[in-house]
Each structure stands twice: as structure tokens, then as C-alpha cells.
N, CA and C of each residue as an Amber inpcrd file, in Angstrom:
protein
   609
  30.9930000   1.9870000  11.8550000  28.8500000   1.4780000  12.1660000
  28.3790000   1.8590000  11.1710000  27.3760000   0.7940000  11.3190000
  26.3690000   0.7080000   9.7870000  25.1420000   1.7990000   9.9650000
  24.7350000   1.9260000   9.1110000  23.4560000   3.4380000   8.9920000
  22.1910000   3.5170000   9.9480000  22.3290000   1.8540000   9.9480000
  21.1750000   1.8060000  11.1640000  21.3540000   1.3980000  12.4650000
  22.4840000   1.9240000  12.5600000  22.7920000   1.8830000  14.0620000
  22.9200000   3.6080000  14.3020000  23.2870000   3.9910000  13.3500000
  23.5300000   5.5140000  13.7300000  22.1290000   5.9620000  13.3210000
  21.0120000   5.6480000  12.7330000  19.5590000   6.2280000  12.6370000
  18.5480000   6.0940000  13.5390000  18.5590000   4.4300000  13.8260000
  18.1050000   3.9030000  14.7840000  18.5570000   3.2930000  15.7400000
  19.0640000   3.5370000  16.9130000  19.9430000   3.0410000  17.8830000
  18.6480000   2.0000000  18.9040000  17.5380000   2.6240000  19.0330000
  16.5740000   2.0120000  20.0850000  15.7920000   0.5850000  19.2870000
  16.1680000   1.0160000  18.1440000  15.2810000  -0.2650000  17.2570000
  16.6530000  -1.4450000  16.9820000  17.9660000  -0.6070000  17.1540000
  19.2210000  -1.9500000  17.0980000  19.1720000  -2.5120000  18.6510000
  18.9480000  -1.7540000  19.8180000  18.9620000  -2.4700000  21.1370000
  18.1200000  -3.1850000  21.3980000  16.6570000  -3.0320000  20.8180000
  15.3190000  -4.0270000  20.6850000  15.4610000  -5.1790000  20.5200000
  16.1820000  -5.0010000  19.1790000  16.3500000  -6.0890000  18.3950000
  17.5700000  -6.9490000  19.1710000  18.8200000  -6.4110000  19.5510000
  19.4240000  -7.3230000  20.3240000  18.5110000  -7.6180000  21.7710000
  17.7750000  -7.5210000  21.9340000  16.8220000  -7.8350000  22.9450000
  16.2190000  -9.2940000  23.0310000  15.3260000  -9.1150000  21.7420000
  14.4190000  -9.9830000  21.1110000  15.5120000 -10.9770000  20.6390000
  16.6510000 -11.2500000  19.9350000  17.1090000 -11.8420000  20.5050000
  18.0860000 -12.4150000  20.8720000  17.5900000 -12.2270000  21.7220000
  18.6010000 -12.8630000  23.2840000  17.3200000 -13.4640000  24.7660000
  15.8150000 -13.2030000  23.6710000  14.8350000 -13.7180000  24.2480000
  14.1200000 -13.3060000  24.8360000  14.5740000 -12.2870000  25.5370000
  13.6950000 -11.2420000  26.6220000  12.4460000 -11.0290000  26.3050000
  11.5350000 -11.4740000  27.4410000   9.9410000 -11.7800000  27.0910000
   9.4590000 -10.1520000  26.6720000   9.7170000  -9.5820000  27.9990000
   8.9850000  -7.7870000  27.4540000   9.9160000  -7.0090000  26.0020000
  10.8470000  -7.4670000  25.3990000  11.5220000  -7.3360000  24.1710000
   9.9700000  -7.7810000  23.1780000   9.6460000  -8.4760000  23.3550000
   8.2810000  -8.5880000  22.5530000   7.6080000  -7.7670000  22.7230000
   6.8460000  -7.7470000  23.4550000   5.8250000  -6.7580000  23.8910000
   6.1880000  -5.3670000  23.5040000   7.4060000  -4.7530000  23.5210000
   7.9350000  -3.8540000  23.5170000   7.8260000  -3.5920000  21.9390000
   8.2700000  -4.5490000  20.9520000   8.2750000  -4.4130000  19.3420000
   6.7950000  -3.8880000  18.8110000   5.8980000  -5.0610000  20.0000000
   4.1520000  -4.4870000  19.0790000   3.7380000  -3.2910000  19.6600000
   4.1350000  -2.8970000  20.5860000   3.6060000  -1.6720000  21.4400000
   4.3170000  -0.9110000  20.0600000   5.8210000  -0.8470000  19.9570000
   6.0930000   0.2700000  19.1160000   5.9040000   0.2760000  17.1390000
   5.3570000  -1.7790000  16.9160000   4.9810000  -1.8070000  15.9680000
   3.9490000  -1.8370000  15.0940000   3.1910000  -2.1760000  16.3170000
   1.5120000  -2.4720000  15.8840000   0.7470000  -1.6830000  15.5760000
   0.6480000  -0.4640000  15.5680000  -0.3160000   0.3570000  15.2550000
  -0.1690000   1.0980000  13.7700000   1.0310000   1.1360000  13.5120000
   1.5770000   1.4320000  12.2940000   1.0860000   0.1930000  11.3590000
   1.5970000  -1.1790000  11.8650000   1.5130000  -2.4630000  10.5840000
  -0.1350000  -2.3330000  10.6450000  -0.9380000  -2.0020000  11.8070000
  -2.1310000  -2.3120000  11.6350000  -2.5730000  -1.2940000  10.1800000
  -2.1690000  -0.1160000  10.3150000  -2.6360000   0.9760000   9.9770000
  -1.9700000   0.4570000   7.8840000  -1.2710000   0.0180000   7.8400000
  -1.2240000  -0.4470000   6.6470000  -1.9750000  -2.0730000   6.0780000
  -2.1010000  -2.9920000   6.8300000  -3.1000000  -3.5660000   6.3080000
  -4.8440000  -3.1780000   6.4400000  -5.0070000  -2.1210000   7.0970000
  -6.0580000  -1.5790000   6.8500000  -6.4210000  -1.3840000   5.2080000
  -4.9350000  -0.6330000   4.7390000  -5.2050000   0.0340000   3.5390000
  -5.8580000  -1.2550000   2.3940000  -5.1190000  -2.3700000   2.8230000
  -5.3540000  -3.2550000   2.0370000  -6.5090000  -4.4100000   2.5480000
  -7.1440000  -4.5460000   3.5620000  -8.2840000  -5.4010000   3.9820000
  -9.5900000  -4.4710000   4.4240000 -10.4680000  -4.5780000   4.0520000
 -11.6440000  -3.7970000   4.2530000 -12.0510000  -3.8790000   5.4840000
 -11.7870000  -4.8840000   6.4600000 -12.3370000  -5.6700000   7.4390000
 -11.7820000  -5.4740000   8.6620000 -12.3780000  -4.7740000   9.6350000
 -11.4990000  -4.6860000  10.2640000 -10.4860000  -5.6550000  11.3970000
 -11.0700000  -6.2170000  11.5250000 -11.0170000  -7.9140000  11.8890000
  -9.9380000  -8.8900000  11.1940000 -10.2850000  -8.3960000   9.7290000
  -9.7990000  -8.6920000   8.8620000  -7.4710000  -8.1650000   9.0520000
  -7.9050000  -7.0060000   8.9800000  -6.4650000  -6.5150000   9.1650000
  -5.6750000  -6.6480000  10.5170000  -7.0640000  -7.1190000  11.0170000
  -5.6180000  -7.2990000  12.8510000  -5.2580000  -8.5130000  12.7740000
  -6.2480000  -9.9990000  11.5370000  -5.4980000 -11.0110000  11.8600000
  -4.3320000 -11.0330000  11.4420000  -4.2140000  -9.9480000   9.8550000
  -3.1580000  -9.9990000   9.4450000  -1.8270000  -9.1560000   9.8170000
  -2.1590000  -8.6090000  10.5940000  -0.9550000  -8.2770000  11.4110000
  -0.6310000  -8.7770000  12.8140000  -1.4160000  -9.7920000  12.8160000
  -1.2180000 -11.2960000  14.2010000   0.0880000 -12.1320000  13.5410000
  -0.5290000 -12.1800000  12.2890000  -0.2180000 -13.3750000  11.2750000
   1.4430000 -12.8410000  10.9900000   1.2670000 -11.4000000  11.0160000
   2.5150000 -10.8850000  10.1080000   3.9700000 -10.9620000  11.7620000
   3.4850000 -11.1930000  12.8680000   4.1420000 -10.7140000  14.4230000
   4.8670000 -12.0090000  14.2800000   3.6460000 -13.2620000  14.1980000
   3.9200000 -14.6920000  14.2420000   5.1460000 -14.9570000  13.7010000
   5.2920000 -14.7070000  11.9130000   6.2470000 -14.5300000  10.9840000
   7.5110000 -13.7360000  11.5390000   7.2260000 -12.4490000  11.4520000
   8.4630000 -12.2300000  12.0230000   9.0000000 -12.8100000  13.4600000
   8.3060000 -12.7900000  14.0990000   8.9860000 -13.8400000  15.3610000
   9.8080000 -15.3780000  15.5260000   9.1030000 -16.1150000  14.5980000
   9.2240000 -17.4290000  13.8280000  10.2230000 -17.3070000  12.6310000
  10.7960000 -16.2230000  12.0510000  11.9540000 -15.3450000  11.0710000
  13.2770000 -14.8700000  11.8130000  13.1280000 -14.4060000  13.3660000
  13.9100000 -13.0420000  13.3020000  15.5170000 -13.3190000  13.3240000
  15.6920000 -15.0950000  13.4080000  17.0490000 -15.3860000  13.3590000
  17.7700000 -14.7060000  11.5320000  16.5370000 -14.9720000  11.0150000
  16.9020000 -14.2420000   9.1790000  17.3460000 -12.8970000   9.0000000
  16.6730000 -12.3310000  10.2530000  16.5790000 -10.7390000   9.7790000
  18.2420000 -10.4560000   9.8490000  18.3160000  -9.7240000   9.2150000
  19.8430000  -9.5720000   9.0170000  20.4620000  -8.1970000   9.3300000
  19.3340000  -7.1410000   9.3290000  19.9560000  -6.1130000   9.8680000
  20.1990000  -4.9340000   8.7040000  19.8750000  -5.1450000   7.4140000
  20.3920000  -4.7230000   6.2350000  19.4490000  -3.3510000   6.4650000
  18.2930000  -3.0370000   7.0640000  16.8950000  -2.2850000   7.0570000
  16.5890000  -2.3390000   8.5010000  15.9130000  -1.3070000   8.7280000
  15.6840000  -1.0670000   9.8500000  14.2960000  -2.0010000  10.1620000
  14.3030000  -2.3940000  11.7850000  13.0190000  -3.4420000  12.0820000
  12.0120000  -3.2540000  11.8360000  11.5140000  -1.3680000  11.8130000
  10.2070000  -1.5560000  11.1960000  10.2520000  -1.6990000   9.5000000
  10.7700000  -1.6520000   9.1080000  10.5550000  -1.5260000   7.6870000
  10.7070000  -3.1300000   7.0990000  11.2360000  -3.9280000   7.4990000
  11.4790000  -5.1810000   7.7440000   9.2740000  -5.5600000   8.1940000
   9.4410000  -5.3430000   9.2290000   8.3170000  -6.3120000   9.6070000
   6.7190000  -5.1160000   8.8560000   7.5730000  -4.1920000   7.9330000
   6.1900000  -3.3940000   7.3340000   6.4600000  -4.1170000   6.0610000
   6.9920000  -4.8440000   5.4660000   7.0430000  -5.9380000   4.4950000
   6.0400000  -7.0020000   4.5080000   6.8220000  -7.6630000   6.2750000
   5.9940000  -8.6690000   6.2850000   4.4760000  -8.5780000   6.5650000
   4.2470000  -7.5860000   6.9690000   2.5800000  -6.8000000   6.8990000
   2.1020000  -6.8670000   5.6460000   3.1000000  -6.2750000   5.1880000
   2.0130000  -6.5250000   3.7040000   1.9800000  -7.5180000   2.5900000
   3.2840000  -8.1920000   3.2390000   3.0040000 -10.0290000   2.4470000
   1.5420000 -10.6620000   3.3660000   1.9410000 -10.3650000   4.6610000
   0.4200000 -10.6840000   5.1140000  -0.6090000 -10.0320000   4.9590000
  -0.7700000  -8.9920000   4.5010000  -1.9910000  -8.2770000   4.1130000
  -2.5430000  -9.2590000   2.1250000  -2.0390000  -9.5540000   1.7830000
  -1.8630000  -9.7720000   0.3330000  -2.1740000 -11.0310000   0.4720000
  -1.1110000 -11.8080000   1.2740000  -2.3700000 -13.1220000   1.1330000
  -3.6490000 -13.4920000   1.6960000  -4.1160000 -12.8190000   2.8900000
  -5.2260000 -13.0480000   3.1230000  -6.0310000 -12.1470000   2.0890000
  -5.5100000 -11.4290000   1.5210000  -6.8710000 -10.4990000   0.5350000
  -7.2470000 -11.8550000  -0.0290000  -6.1610000 -12.2020000  -0.6050000
  -6.1220000 -13.3700000  -1.9240000  -6.7140000 -14.7370000  -1.8510000
  -6.9240000 -14.5720000  -0.8680000  -7.7460000 -15.6580000   0.0850000
  -9.2740000 -14.8080000  -0.0660000  -9.8580000 -14.1160000  -0.2360000
 -11.2000000 -13.7830000   0.0660000 -11.5320000 -13.8120000  -1.6690000
 -12.7020000 -14.0200000  -1.8370000 -13.5440000 -13.6640000  -3.3540000
 -13.6700000 -12.1740000  -2.5700000 -13.8850000 -11.7120000  -3.8190000
 -14.6960000 -10.3060000  -3.7040000 -15.4240000 -10.3520000  -4.8060000
 -16.9500000  -9.8780000  -4.2510000 -17.5070000  -9.8180000  -4.8080000
 -17.7690000  -8.3790000  -5.8550000 -18.5090000  -8.5930000  -7.1370000
 -19.1000000  -7.4020000  -8.1910000 -17.8960000  -6.3030000  -7.5240000
 -16.6820000  -6.8030000  -8.4250000 -15.6670000  -6.0640000  -9.0730000
 -15.6560000  -5.5390000 -10.2860000 -15.6920000  -4.2780000 -10.0090000
 -15.6210000  -3.2170000 -11.8290000 -14.8160000  -3.6560000 -12.7850000
 -15.1080000  -3.9000000 -13.5270000 -14.0440000  -3.9890000 -14.6670000
 -13.7710000  -2.2930000 -15.0140000 -11.8860000  -2.5190000 -15.3460000
 -11.4200000  -1.6400000 -15.2350000 -11.2990000  -0.5000000 -16.8120000
 -11.4920000  -1.2920000 -17.6500000 -11.9760000  -1.0740000 -19.0840000
 -13.0040000   0.6800000 -18.5810000 -13.9530000   0.1110000 -17.6780000
 -15.1210000   1.1070000 -17.3760000 -14.7960000   2.0450000 -16.7490000
 -13.6130000   2.0840000 -16.1480000 -12.7750000   3.0710000 -15.3100000
 -12.4950000   4.1940000 -15.9790000 -11.9310000   3.9180000 -16.7000000
 -10.6730000   4.2810000 -17.6640000 -11.1140000   6.1570000 -18.6960000
 -10.4290000   6.6090000 -19.1250000 -11.2110000   7.5450000 -19.7070000
 -11.6040000   7.2940000 -21.5280000 -12.1950000   7.7740000 -22.0280000
 -12.7310000   7.3050000 -23.4530000 -12.0760000   8.3840000 -24.2920000
 -11.5870000   7.7800000 -24.9530000 -11.2980000   8.5920000 -26.6430000
 -12.1580000   8.4460000 -27.7510000 -12.4760000   9.3050000 -28.3830000
 -12.7620000   9.3860000 -29.4750000 -12.2980000   8.7590000 -31.1130000
 -12.6560000   8.5780000 -32.2480000 -12.0490000   7.9450000 -33.0440000
 -11.0250000   8.8760000 -33.3650000 -10.9030000  10.3080000 -33.5110000
  -9.7850000  10.8460000 -33.8590000  -8.7690000  10.8880000 -32.9660000
  -8.7970000  10.2270000 -31.7020000  -7.8670000  10.2430000 -30.7140000
  -7.9340000  11.5320000 -29.8250000  -8.7330000  11.9490000 -29.3000000
  -8.9600000  12.6000000 -27.9410000 -10.0220000  12.8470000 -27.5880000
  -9.8150000  12.9810000 -26.1660000 -10.8780000  12.7560000 -25.3600000
 -12.3190000  13.1090000 -25.7410000 -13.1720000  12.0050000 -25.2300000
 -14.7880000  12.3380000 -25.8610000 -15.2600000  13.5300000 -24.7830000
 -14.4170000  14.2530000 -24.0410000 -15.0900000  14.9940000 -23.1100000
 -14.1570000  15.8910000 -22.6640000 -14.0960000  17.5620000 -22.0880000
 -12.7280000  17.9100000 -21.5960000 -12.0630000  17.9550000 -20.2020000
 -11.0330000  17.2690000 -20.3520000 -10.1890000  17.1930000 -18.6300000
 -10.5940000  18.5700000 -17.8960000 -10.8740000  18.4060000 -16.7100000
 -11.0720000  19.5740000 -16.0690000  -9.6460000  19.1960000 -15.1220000
  -9.4610000  20.5200000 -14.7240000  -7.8220000  20.8210000 -14.4260000
  -8.2340000  20.4240000 -12.8620000  -7.1050000  19.4160000 -12.4210000
  -6.8380000  19.7160000 -10.6720000  -6.7450000  20.8370000 -10.0910000
  -7.5420000  20.7520000  -8.7440000  -6.8800000  22.0690000  -7.9130000
  -5.9840000  21.4060000  -7.3360000  -5.6780000  19.5010000  -7.0720000
  -4.3430000  19.8620000  -6.3540000  -3.4040000  18.5510000  -7.1000000
  -2.7120000  18.3650000  -6.5990000  -1.8870000  17.2030000  -7.6560000
  -2.2050000  15.6730000  -6.9560000  -1.9970000  14.6550000  -7.7390000
  -2.4710000  13.4330000  -7.4700000  -1.8720000  13.0330000  -5.8060000
  -0.3880000  13.0720000  -5.5350000   0.1150000  13.2650000  -4.7000000
  -0.6630000  14.1630000  -3.5180000  -0.5990000  14.7950000  -3.5460000
  -1.6940000  15.8420000  -2.8370000  -3.0290000  15.6330000  -1.7480000
  -3.3640000  14.6690000  -3.0000000  -4.6080000  14.3040000  -2.7350000
  -5.0560000  13.5550000  -1.7920000  -3.6940000  12.3600000  -1.7080000
  -3.9870000  11.6260000  -1.3030000  -3.6200000  11.8160000   0.3820000
  -2.8310000  12.8180000   0.4490000  -2.3980000  13.0540000   2.4500000
  -3.2050000  13.7810000   2.3750000  -3.7490000  14.7920000   1.6520000
  -5.1350000  16.0560000   2.6280000  -6.1990000  14.8650000   3.4650000
  -5.9250000  15.4700000   4.9540000  -6.8250000  14.6210000   5.5900000
  -8.3250000  14.5720000   5.2300000  -9.0910000  15.8840000   4.7540000
 -10.6680000  15.6070000   4.6000000 -10.7650000  15.0740000   3.4490000
 -10.2340000  14.6340000   2.0620000 -10.5160000  14.3530000   1.6730000
  -9.9290000  12.5090000   1.6470000  -9.4320000  12.0000000   2.6330000
  -8.9660000  10.7800000   2.5540000 -10.1910000   9.4070000   2.0490000
 -11.9380000   9.5600000   3.0580000 -12.7660000   9.2980000   2.5950000
 -12.1670000   8.6560000   0.9830000 -12.8850000  10.4520000   0.3160000
 -13.2620000   9.2620000  -1.3530000 -12.0010000   8.7070000  -1.8650000
 -10.2600000   9.6340000  -1.4340000  -9.8450000   8.8130000  -2.2220000
 -10.2220000   6.9280000  -2.1020000  -9.5790000   6.6260000  -0.3150000
 -10.4650000   5.4640000  -0.3450000 -10.9830000   4.9000000  -0.9170000
 -12.7820000   5.2480000  -1.2270000 -13.6300000   5.1060000  -1.9040000
 -13.1500000   4.9000000  -3.3010000 -12.1300000   5.3410000  -3.7310000
 -11.7720000   5.7170000  -5.1850000 -11.1750000   4.3020000  -5.7510000
 -10.4030000   4.2990000  -4.7790000  -8.7600000   2.8860000  -4.7050000
  -9.9500000   1.7480000  -4.8630000 -10.6060000   1.4580000  -3.8450000
 -11.5910000   0.2620000  -3.6320000 -12.2150000  -0.0790000  -4.6290000
 -12.7820000   0.6330000  -5.7450000 -13.1640000   0.5790000  -6.6010000
 -12.5990000  -0.2210000  -7.7180000 -11.3460000   0.0700000  -7.6250000
 -10.4420000  -0.5180000  -9.3940000 -10.2740000  -1.9560000  -8.4520000
 -10.2560000  -2.6470000  -9.5600000  -9.5510000  -4.3890000  -9.6380000
  -8.7730000  -4.8740000  -8.6400000  -9.0270000  -5.5410000  -7.7310000
  -7.7650000  -5.5590000  -6.7440000  -6.1070000  -5.7760000  -7.7040000
  -5.7370000  -6.5820000  -8.8880000  -5.0260000  -6.3700000  -9.5460000
  -4.2960000  -5.3200000  -9.4170000  -5.7150000  -4.6680000  -9.9420000
  -4.4730000  -3.1650000 -10.1540000  -4.7550000  -2.0530000  -9.0860000
  -5.7340000  -2.3440000  -7.7530000  -5.5750000  -1.5370000  -6.8920000
  -4.1520000  -1.6250000  -5.5480000  -3.9240000  -2.8180000  -5.9050000
  -3.2570000  -3.8400000  -5.0110000  -1.6860000  -2.9480000  -5.7590000
  -1.3460000  -2.9000000  -6.6330000  -0.0390000  -2.2600000  -7.4030000
  -0.6090000  -0.6120000  -7.0790000  -1.5330000  -0.2890000  -7.3230000
  -1.3470000   1.5040000  -6.7960000  -1.1950000   1.7990000  -5.3280000
  -1.7510000   0.9420000  -4.6150000  -1.6660000   0.8460000  -2.8270000
   0.7990000   0.4930000  -3.2400000   0.8140000  -0.0860000  -3.7200000
   2.0590000  -0.7300000  -2.8570000   2.9870000   0.0640000  -3.5670000
   2.8900000   1.1900000  -4.6210000   3.6400000   1.5760000  -5.0290000
   3.5760000   3.1540000  -4.4510000   2.1770000   3.3550000  -4.3740000
   2.2530000   5.1610000  -4.2570000   1.6610000   5.4920000  -2.9000000
   1.0210000   4.5170000  -2.6760000   0.5670000   4.4650000  -0.9340000
   2.2760000   4.2190000   0.1070000   2.2320000   2.7400000  -0.4590000
   2.9760000   1.8290000   0.7230000   4.5940000   2.8730000   0.1740000
   4.4590000   3.1440000  -1.2220000   5.9700000   3.8840000  -1.6980000
   6.9760000   2.4750000  -1.8010000   5.9520000   1.0620000  -1.8250000
   7.9370000   0.2260000  -2.4290000   7.8490000   0.7380000  -3.7800000
   9.3610000   0.1880000  -3.8570000   9.7960000   0.3090000  -5.3890000
   9.5890000  -0.3360000  -6.4230000   9.7340000  -0.4310000  -7.6780000
   8.8370000  -1.2870000  -8.5300000   9.1510000  -2.8010000  -8.7380000
  10.4150000  -2.9810000  -8.5340000  10.7400000  -4.1960000  -8.0770000
  10.7140000  -4.8880000  -7.5260000  10.4210000  -4.4880000  -6.5960000
   9.6910000  -4.8470000  -4.6310000   8.1600000  -4.9410000  -5.4400000
   7.6300000  -4.2150000  -5.7320000   6.4770000  -4.4370000  -6.2320000
   5.9820000  -5.5040000  -6.8330000   6.6340000  -5.4190000  -7.7690000
   6.6530000  -7.1120000  -9.2520000   6.9470000  -8.1980000  -8.7530000
   7.4690000  -8.2590000  -7.5680000   7.6630000  -9.3200000  -6.9320000
   6.9410000  -9.5800000  -5.7440000   6.4040000  -8.8810000  -5.1440000
   5.2200000  -9.2480000  -4.5470000   3.7900000  -9.1070000  -5.0550000
   3.8280000  -9.5320000  -6.1490000   2.2080000  -9.1610000  -6.9080000
   2.7550000 -10.5270000  -8.3330000   4.0210000 -11.0630000  -8.4220000
   4.6740000 -11.9440000  -9.0090000   4.2750000 -11.7170000 -10.6480000
   4.6400000  -9.9590000 -10.6250000   4.3520000  -9.5640000 -11.9110000
   5.4520000  -9.6810000 -12.4830000   6.2660000  -9.0420000 -13.8010000
   7.7440000  -8.7190000 -14.8340000   7.1060000  -7.4190000 -14.2060000
   8.5160000  -6.2750000 -14.1020000   8.8060000  -4.9800000 -14.0290000
   7.5460000  -4.1920000 -15.1440000   8.1090000  -4.7300000 -16.4330000
   7.0900000  -4.0710000 -17.9140000   5.5600000  -4.3490000 -16.6890000
   5.0130000  -5.1870000 -16.5590000   3.7120000  -5.8660000 -16.5670000
   2.9100000  -4.7760000 -15.6560000   4.0950000  -4.4980000 -14.6480000
   4.0680000  -3.9060000 -13.0560000   3.5940000  -2.3560000 -13.1940000
   4.6680000  -1.8880000 -14.4760000   4.7860000  -0.4480000 -14.5380000
   3.3860000  -0.0920000 -15.0380000   2.9940000  -0.9250000 -16.7270000
   1.6920000  -0.7340000 -17.2140000   0.6810000  -0.9020000 -16.2750000
   0.4290000  -1.5630000 -15.1030000  -0.6510000  -1.5240000 -14.2060000
  -0.8290000  -0.5630000 -13.4320000   0.3800000  -0.4540000 -13.1600000
   0.1970000   1.3290000 -12.3840000  -0.4160000   2.1380000 -12.9130000
   0.4220000   2.3600000 -14.0760000  -0.2560000   3.5030000 -15.0990000
  -1.2700000   3.2880000 -15.2990000  -2.2430000   2.3150000 -15.8050000
  -3.3800000   2.2370000 -15.8020000  -4.3810000   2.6970000 -15.0130000
  -3.5180000   1.9090000 -13.4940000  -4.1700000   1.9120000 -12.5750000
  -4.4990000   4.0330000 -12.1550000  -3.2580000   4.5210000 -12.2300000
  -3.0980000   6.3780000 -11.7490000  -4.2060000   6.4880000 -12.9840000
  -4.7570000   5.8890000 -14.3860000  -5.5870000   6.4960000 -15.4480000
  -7.2010000   6.7810000 -14.3820000  -7.4000000   5.3340000 -13.7110000
  -8.7050000   5.3070000 -13.7190000  -9.2440000   5.8870000 -12.3650000
  -7.8330000   6.0890000 -11.5540000  -8.3180000   6.6690000 -10.1570000
  -8.5950000   7.9560000 -10.5210000  -7.5950000   8.9160000 -11.6580000
  -7.8530000   9.6130000 -11.8120000  -9.2950000  10.0940000 -12.2670000
  -9.7800000   9.2520000 -13.5350000 -11.3700000   9.2760000 -13.8570000
 -12.0930000   9.5660000 -12.8050000 -12.2560000   8.5220000 -12.1710000
 -12.8070000   8.1660000 -10.5450000 -13.3540000   9.2000000  -9.9520000
 -11.7870000  10.3780000  -9.7860000 -11.9140000  10.9340000  -8.5550000
 -12.2210000  12.7900000  -9.6900000 -11.9230000  12.7240000 -10.2610000
 -12.2100000  13.9030000 -11.0210000 -13.2720000  14.4640000 -10.6020000
 -14.3970000  14.1470000  -9.9800000 -15.7790000  14.9230000  -9.7100000
 -15.5680000  15.5970000  -8.3430000 -14.5540000  15.0490000  -7.5820000
 -14.1090000  14.9310000  -6.6560000 -12.8130000  16.4280000  -6.0090000
 -11.8360000  16.4580000  -7.2870000 -11.0140000  17.3890000  -6.9760000
 -10.6560000  18.1400000  -8.6000000 -11.9310000  18.7230000  -9.1150000
 -11.8390000  19.1140000 -10.2830000 -12.4320000  21.0150000 -10.3850000
 -11.9090000  21.4810000 -11.3180000 -12.7170000  22.7780000 -11.5830000
 -12.8000000  23.3290000 -13.1540000 -14.0060000  23.5610000 -12.8330000
 -14.1440000  23.6710000 -14.9690000 -13.2270000  24.5960000 -15.4170000
 -12.7850000  23.8720000 -16.4550000 -12.0060000  24.2250000 -17.6800000
 -12.0410000  25.6680000 -18.5090000 -11.7500000  26.7970000 -18.0890000
 -12.4200000  28.2340000 -18.8580000 -12.4130000  27.9270000 -20.6650000
 -13.1370000  28.4700000 -21.4290000 -13.5440000  27.8830000 -22.4020000
 -12.5350000  28.6470000 -23.7220000
């Protein structure tokens, strides 16, 4: 018995129904995965209509390529990857205006190599900040200030939790370039969020 069969028997049964061409199975799949896919698309796309279009595109791609799904991962995991792809494709077609230069968001250092100001101590870890409900709006706004090429790497690695190799493939980057962009994106995000999640450093 495969790990998928052990972990998600309902999804295995649903896949069998889909491959058998059962019409009700398509509706069941959309009900099962649709809300999660829409949440993923909304993290990449700012307009609800764009996110809904990306999910529709993702479902169409999934139904079209159902015979290529080998079952090595959960069905919902496969759909997550397709949704991320569809969202990135839609994002690439858009022209973003007033994009901020990343250098303007990074911490600044003096000639002696030290920060030009004291760095406040965060009251929460970066991972905790993202997960706290009352701070999500501030975090989302901060992420949205990043240039898309950095923002998307951060979303893929830290929010969607894809590994570095998957992120590099989706972004069309080398693994080293992906790591560099992620590091710089995290630096910039921390700099933006410091006023929201910090306390004064004692002298």
C-alpha cells in the first residue's frame, strides 16, 4: 500500500472516480480543493477576479492533464502546484506599476560595516509573525511592497513552503540565485516590518 493510500484514502477514491469519468467527481474535487486553491491564488494576485480566474485555469489544466498525474503525491498537493503555476503565469502578464527598488527596502550600513541605526528586537519570530491572525494584513502589505521577482520567491518558499529546487524551477532561476533572492527578500521584509513588530533595545 502506497503512502498516499494510507494517508488520504478519500483522495485516492476520488482520483479513481475522476479517471472513470464520473461527472459528480469533478464537482466533488472542486468542493474539496477549491477554497484552498483560491487562498493560494489570492496570496499571489491582488484582485479577487484575477485569483478566481487563476483557479479556473488551474482546474482546467488539472482536468486536461489528469492522465499525467502519477499519484506520487496527494491530489491536493498536485493541485496546489498547478495553482501556483497558474497564478505566476497570470502575474507575469500583468504590468505592475510603482514597483519599489529592493535596495530602498534593505537595511543600510555605515563605512565601518555596522548598521546605521540600532536594530530593534522583534517580539516575535518571523515565522510567528506570519501566522498571527491580527498581523496578517500588515505582513501582506509588507510583502506586497517587494518587487515581484523577490516577492514571489518569498511567497513560494516561506508561505507556500516549496523547497528551494521547486522554487528555482518555477521562477526559472538557479538554486544559488533563488537562495540569494530569498535572503534579500527576508532582509527587506524584516526592515519593513520592524516598526510593527519591535520593541526598543535597552541602552
